[in-house]
C-alpha positions in Angstrom: 18.8 -6.4 13.9 20.2 -9.8 15.1 22.3 -12.0 12.9 21.8 -15.1 15.1 18.6 -16.1 16.8 19.2 -16.4 20.6 16.7 -19.2 20.9 17.2 -21.7 18.1 20.8 -20.6 17.2 20.2 -20.2 13.4 21.6 -17.3 11.4 19.7 -14.8 9.3 16.3 -16.1 10.6 15.2 -13.0 12.5 12.4 -11.1 10.7 11.4 -7.5 11.6 7.7 -7.1 12.2 6.0 -3.8 12.8 3.4 -4.0 15.5 0.3 -2.4 14.1 -3.0 -1.6 15.7 -5.6 -4.4 15.3 -7.2 -4.3 11.9 -10.8 -3.0 11.8 -13.4 -5.4 10.5 -14.0 -5.2 6.8 -17.1 -3.4 5.6 -20.0 -5.7 5.5 -18.2 -8.4 7.5 -20.4 -10.2 10.0 -19.7 -9.5 13.7 -20.6 -13.0 14.7 -18.5 -16.1 14.9 -17.5 -18.3 12.0 -20.4 -19.8 10.2 -23.2 -18.1 12.2 -24.1 -16.4 15.5 -21.6 -17.0 18.3 -24.1 -18.3 20.7 -23.8 -21.7 22.6 -26.1 -24.3 21.2 -26.8 -27.9 22.1 -24.8 -30.2 20.0 -27.8 -32.5 19.3 -29.8 -29.5 17.9 -27.2 -28.7 15.2 -28.0 -29.9 11.7 -25.6 -32.7 10.9 -26.5 -33.2 7.3 -23.4 -33.2 5.2 -23.1 -30.6 2.5 -22.6 -32.1 -0.9 -19.2 -31.5 -2.3 -18.7 -29.7 -5.6 -17.5 -32.3 -8.1 -14.1 -31.7 -9.6 -13.7 -32.8 -13.2 -9.9 -33.4 -12.7 -9.9 -36.8 -11.2 -6.4 -36.7 -9.6 -7.2 -33.3 -8.0 -10.5 -34.7 -6.7 -8.7 -37.7 -5.1 -6.3 -35.5 -3.2 -9.2 -33.3 -1.9 -11.1 -36.3 -0.7 -13.8 -36.5 -3.4 -14.5 -32.9 -4.3 -14.5 -29.3 -3.1 -16.2 -28.7 0.2 -18.3 -25.5 0.2 -16.9 -23.0 2.6 -13.4 -24.5 2.8 -10.1 -22.8 2.3 -7.2 -24.7 0.6 -3.6 -23.7 0.5 -1.6 -24.9 -2.6 2.2 -24.5 -2.3 5.2 -25.5 -4.4 8.5 -24.4 -5.8 8.7 -21.5 -8.3 7.9 -22.7 -11.8 6.6 -26.1 -10.7 3.1 -25.4 -12.2 0.9 -24.1 -9.4 -0.7 -21.3 -11.4 -1.2 -23.6 -14.4 -2.9 -26.3 -12.3 -5.2 -23.8 -10.6 -6.1 -22.1 -13.8 -7.0 -25.6 -15.3 -9.2 -26.2 -12.2 -10.8 -22.8 -12.6 -11.6 -23.4 -16.2 -13.1 -26.9 -15.5 -15.1 -25.7 -12.5 -16.5 -22.6 -14.3 -18.6 -24.7 -16.6 -21.3 -25.0 -13.9 -20.7 -22.2 -11.5 -19.1 -18.8 -11.1 -15.3 -18.8 -10.4 -13.3 -15.7 -9.6 -9.6 -15.9 -10.4 -7.5 -13.2 -8.7 -4.0 -12.7 -10.0 -1.5 -10.5 -8.2 1.5 -11.6 -10.1 0.5 -11.6 -13.8 -1.4 -9.3 -16.1 -4.7 -10.1 -17.7 -3.0 -10.8 -21.0 -0.6 -13.3 -19.5 -3.4 -15.2 -17.8 -5.4 -15.2 -21.0 -2.4 -16.6 -22.9 -2.0 -19.4 -20.4 -5.8 -20.1 -20.5 -5.7 -20.5 -24.3 -2.7 -22.8 -24.0 -4.6 -25.0 -21.5 -7.6 -25.2 -23.8 -5.4 -26.8 -26.5 -5.4 -30.0 -24.4 -7.0 -32.6 -26.7 -8.6 -34.3 -23.6 -10.1 -31.0 -22.3 -13.9 -31.0 -21.9 -14.0 -27.2 -22.5 -12.7 -25.9 -25.8 -13.5 -22.3 -25.1 -13.1 -20.1 -22.1 -16.4 -20.6 -20.1 -18.5 -17.6 -19.3 -18.5 -18.4 -15.6 -14.8 -17.7 -15.2 -14.1 -14.1 -14.0 -10.5 -12.6 -13.9 -9.3 -9.7 -12.0 -5.7 -8.5 -11.4 -5.7 -7.0 -7.9 -3.6 -7.1 -4.7 -5.7 -5.0 -2.4 -7.6 -7.6 -0.3 -10.4 -5.1 0.6 -11.1 -4.7 -3.1 -11.0 -8.4 -3.7 -13.6 -8.9 -0.9 -15.8 -6.3 -2.5 -15.6 -8.1 -5.9 -16.5 -11.3 -4.1 -19.6 -9.8 -2.4 -20.6 -8.2 -5.7 -20.3 -11.3 -8.0 -20.9 -14.0 -5.4 -18.7 -16.7 -6.9 -18.8 -20.3 -5.7 -15.0 -20.6 -5.9 -12.3 -17.9 -5.3 -8.7 -18.5 -6.4 -6.0 -16.1 -5.0 -2.6 -16.2 -6.8 -0.8 -15.6 -4.5 -1.2 -14.9 -0.8 2.3 -13.3 -0.7 1.2 -10.5 -3.1 -2.1 -9.6 -1.3 -2.1 -6.8 1.3 -4.4 -4.9 3.6 -3.9 -1.1 3.4 -4.5 -0.5 7.2 -1.4 -2.5 8.0 1.9 -0.6 7.7 4.0 -3.6 6.6 4.5 -4.5 3.0 2.9 -7.4 1.1 4.3 -10.8 2.0 5.3 -9.8 5.5 4.4 -12.0 8.5 1.6 -9.7 9.7 0.1 -9.2 6.1 0.1 -12.9 5.3 -1.5 -13.8 8.7 -4.2 -11.1 8.6 -5.1 -11.6 4.9 -5.4 -15.4 5.5 -7.7 -14.8 8.4 -9.9 -12.5 6.3 -10.1 -15.1 3.6 -11.0 -17.8 6.1 -13.8 -15.6 7.5 -15.1 -15.1 4.0 -15.1 -18.9 3.3 -16.8 -19.8 6.6 -19.5 -17.1 6.6 -20.4 -17.0 2.9 -19.8 -20.6 1.8 -17.2 -19.6 -0.8 -14.6 -22.2 -1.5 -11.2 -20.4 -1.4 -8.0 -21.7 -3.0 -4.9 -19.8 -2.0 -1.5 -20.2 -3.8 1.5 -19.9 -1.6 5.3 -19.7 -2.2 7.8 -21.9 -0.5 11.2 -21.2 1.1 14.5 -22.7 0.2 13.8 -25.5 2.8 10.6 -26.4 0.9 8.1 -25.1 3.5 5.3 -22.6 2.9 6.7 -19.1 3.1 5.3 -16.9 5.8 4.2 -17.7 9.4 3.6 -21.3 10.3 0.1 -20.3 11.5 -0.9 -20.0 7.9 -1.1 -23.8 7.6 -3.2 -23.9 10.8 -5.7 -21.4 9.4 -6.6 -23.3 6.3 -8.5 -26.5 6.1 -6.3 -28.3 3.5 -2.6 -27.9 2.6 -1.5 -29.3 -0.7 2.1 -29.4 -2.0 2.9 -29.6 -5.7 6.2 -31.5 -5.8 8.6 -32.7 -8.5 11.9 -32.1 -10.2 11.8 -29.1 -12.6 13.8 -31.3 -15.1 11.3 -34.1 -14.8 7.9 -34.1 -16.4 6.0 -35.7 -13.5 4.4 -33.6 -10.8 3.0 -34.9 -7.5 0.1 -33.1 -5.7 0.5 -34.2 -2.1 -2.0 -33.6 0.7 -0.2 -33.0 4.0 -3.3 -31.7 5.9 -7.0 -32.3 5.1 -9.9 -31.8 7.5 -12.3 -33.4 5.0 -10.3 -36.3 3.6 -7.2 -38.6 4.0 -3.8 -37.0 4.6 -0.7 -38.0 2.6 -3.0 -38.6 -0.5 -1.2 -38.1 -3.8 -2.3 -37.1 -7.3 0.1 -37.6 -10.2 0.3 -35.3 -13.2 2.5 -35.0 -16.3 3.6 -31.5 -17.3 3.1 -31.0 -21.0 3.1 -28.1 -23.4 -0.6 -27.4 -22.7 -0.5 -27.8 -19.0 -1.0 -30.7 -16.5 -2.2 -34.1 -17.8 -3.6 -36.7 -15.4 -1.6 -39.9 -14.9 -4.3 -42.4 -14.0 -1.9 -45.3 -13.7 1.3 -43.8 -12.2 3.0 -47.2 -11.4 2.9 -48.2 -15.1 4.2 -44.8 -16.1 7.1 -44.9 -13.6 8.2 -48.4 -14.9 7.7 -47.7 -18.6 11.4 -47.1 -19.4 12.7 -49.8 -17.0 15.5 -52.1 -18.3 15.1 -55.6 -16.9 17.9 -57.9 -15.7 20.2 -55.0 -15.0 22.4 -55.0 -11.9 21.4 -52.3 -9.4 17.7 -52.1 -10.1 14.9 -53.2 -7.8 11.2 -52.6 -7.6 9.5 -51.3 -4.4 5.9 -50.8 -3.6 5.2 -47.7 -1.6 1.9 -46.3 -0.2 1.0 -42.7 -1.0 -2.1 -42.1 1.0 -4.5 -44.8 0.0 -2.8 -45.5 -3.4 0.0 -48.1 -3.8 2.7 -47.1 -6.2 5.4 -49.2 -7.8 8.7 -47.4 -8.3 12.1 -48.4 -9.6 15.0 -47.9 -7.2 18.5 -47.9 -8.7 21.6 -48.4 -6.8 25.2 -47.9 -7.9 28.5 -48.6 -6.1 31.9 -47.4 -7.3 35.3 -47.5 -5.9 36.1 -44.3 -4.1 39.5 -42.5 -4.0 38.3 -40.4 -1.1 39.0 -41.0 2.6 35.3 -40.6 3.3 33.3 -42.3 0.5 30.2 -40.5 -0.6 26.6 -41.5 0.2 24.4 -39.7 -2.4 20.6 -40.4 -2.2 18.0 -39.0 -4.6 14.4 -39.6 -3.5 15.2 -41.1 -0.1 16.5 -39.7 3.2 20.3 -39.6 3.6 20.0 -41.1 7.1 18.0 -44.0 5.7 20.8 -44.7 3.2 23.5 -44.5 5.8 21.7 -47.0 8.0 21.1 -49.5 5.2 24.7 -49.2 4.1 25.9 -49.9 7.6 23.7 -52.9 7.9 24.9 -54.3 4.6 28.5 -53.8 5.7 28.2 -55.1 9.2 25.6 -57.9 8.8 26.3 -59.1 5.2 30.0 -58.4 4.9 29.7 -56.1 1.9 32.9 -53.9 1.8 31.1 -50.6 1.3 33.7 -48.7 3.3 35.7 -48.1 0.1 32.7 -47.6 -2.2 30.8 -44.5 -3.2 27.1 -45.4 -2.9 24.4 -43.7 -5.1 20.7 -44.4 -4.8 18.1 -42.9 -7.1 14.3 -43.2 -7.2 13.2 -43.0 -10.8 10.5 -40.5 -11.8 11.3 -37.8 -9.3 9.4 -39.6 -6.5 10.3 -39.1 -2.9 9.9 -42.1 -0.5 9.6 -41.4 3.2 8.3 -44.7 4.5 10.5 -47.6 5.5 8.8 -50.1 3.3 11.4 -49.4 0.6 14.3 -50.4 2.7 14.5 -53.9 1.3 14.5 -52.7 -2.3 17.2 -50.1 -1.5 19.4 -52.7 0.1 18.8 -55.1 -2.8 19.7 -52.5 -5.4 23.0 -51.7 -3.6 23.9 -55.4 -3.1 23.0 -56.1 -6.7 25.4 -53.4 -7.9 28.1 -54.4 -5.5 28.0 -58.0 -6.6 27.2 -57.2 -10.2 24.2 -59.5 -10.3 20.6 -58.8 -11.3 17.5 -58.8 -9.2 14.7 -61.0 -10.6 12.8 -58.9 -13.1 9.3 -60.1 -12.1 9.9 -59.6 -8.3 8.9 -56.8 -6.0 10.6 -56.3 -2.6 8.7 -54.9 0.3 9.9 -54.6 3.9 11.7 -52.6 6.6 15.2 -53.4 7.5 16.3 -53.4 11.1 19.7 -52.8 12.6 20.2 -56.5 13.3 19.6 -57.3 9.7 16.1 -58.6 10.4 13.0 -57.8 8.2 10.0 -56.2 9.7 6.4 -56.2 8.3 4.8 -53.0 7.0 1.2 -52.0 6.8 -1.3 -52.6 4.0 0.7 -55.5 2.6 -2.3 -57.1 0.8 -3.0 -53.8 -1.1 0.6 -53.5 -2.2 0.7 -57.1 -3.4 -2.6 -56.7 -5.3 -1.2 -53.7 -7.2 2.0 -55.6 -8.0 0.0 -58.5 -9.4 -2.1 -56.2 -11.5 1.0 -54.8 -13.2 2.3 -58.3 -14.1 4.7 -59.1 -11.3 4.6 -62.8 -10.4 6.6 -62.9 -7.2 7.2 -60.8 -4.1 9.7 -61.0 -1.2 8.3 -59.7 2.1 9.1 -60.1 5.8 8.0 -63.2 7.6 4.5 -62.9 8.9 4.2 -64.0 12.5 0.5 -63.8 12.9 -1.5 -65.7 10.2 -4.9 -64.2 11.1 -4.6 -61.3 8.7 -6.0 -60.8 5.2 -4.9 -63.7 2.8 -2.4 -62.8 0.1 -4.0 -62.1 -3.3 -3.9 -64.7 -6.0 -1.7 -64.5 -9.1 1.5 -63.6 -7.2 3.9 -66.0 -5.4 4.8 -64.6 -2.0 8.1 -65.6 -0.4 8.6 -64.7 3.3 12.1 -64.0 4.7 13.2 -63.4 8.2 16.5 -61.6 7.5 18.0 -59.4 4.9 20.5 -62.1 3.9 17.7 -64.6 3.3 15.8 -62.0 1.2 18.8 -61.2 -1.0 19.4 -64.9 -1.6 15.8 -65.2 -2.9 16.0 -61.9 -4.9 19.2 -62.3 -6.8 19.4 -64.5 -9.8 21.0 -67.9 -8.7 22.9 -68.4 -11.9 24.7 -65.0 -11.5 25.0 -65.4 -7.7 26.8 -68.8 -8.1 29.1 -67.3 -10.7 
């Protein structure tokens, strides 16, 4: 057993895997390729009619999937422990069982525990189903061969497996959750989906680093990978698509965790800004794109005199390297003395922003706190900050401005547009274009306070 990997150099990353004989095909499994006979065919002879998607009553879930469930697809849903994966999938199973047969396989909870959660979900005042539908079948099983036998016997339209780390194949010597078990069980479920047209949802655990536990090949086997994100101490949950063969990637659905389960948040921008205090130093509004959806989020910055030789840079919701770069630009290009200040940046609502369009709002929140002046309450700030202090344009600007105008913001500060041939800015919002970060901050900060 090696403590340190000789290739990547990390410690405690070596996993022992027993090399077993190739697993025999399951009883009744087809001997042909995926979806039919493995014979070459002319491409123009293949039927190209798109199969109709199964409608999903949960609108936010349907958005992330790309408009519904594709028959014969396999979807992986991952997330931290206790984030709400099982609750969300049970809600989906209850809603989908109203029109077709759904088989819910639980390898972690007993039948009574699942029934208790189902009764709690049905207490939702907005739920369409007030009783457990007859089309929902439940089985507590971890043997994959038995699960496949139940699937062939009851022929459900949707199969939910909770979770892939608890399922095992008896012909493999390794224990459930090992690399070989997870890989082989996922391949069997993929074959089931492609050959029988069953839509399979698989729940997966994540590691400390936030990635799906098990081999990386697991994410390549499935058609769609969804992550359920959020702070356990916050009520909002984000269902993010990082891979989707049948829809847009990086799409996001927003939910609110309540006592009866997940509630859809149809207007997340309004929800994120509901408790915002206006005209407070250190607060700025950014417009970020999550897939095809623009979201308005509040970014708060705080600077405080540090007694440490190396002042702290503490981000929550943005990358640490992004904060370090913006702090360096503010110090070098604008003359803000941040070398003796602890800098804290927080994205309200538990959101995580990965795109550079929020750079200007982050810089404005830090400068606002440092100077103890307020950013204009009716202004949004959109743009990427360069190392020279210049502002750079970001994509889908018209969509971002349209969302800001819809929520009542009357002005926006964006980078200077070089080419004027693009889509005109929407009406109802005054757009100010700035070439540099210094010019943008002069426009964003209240003049009365700035002069004082």
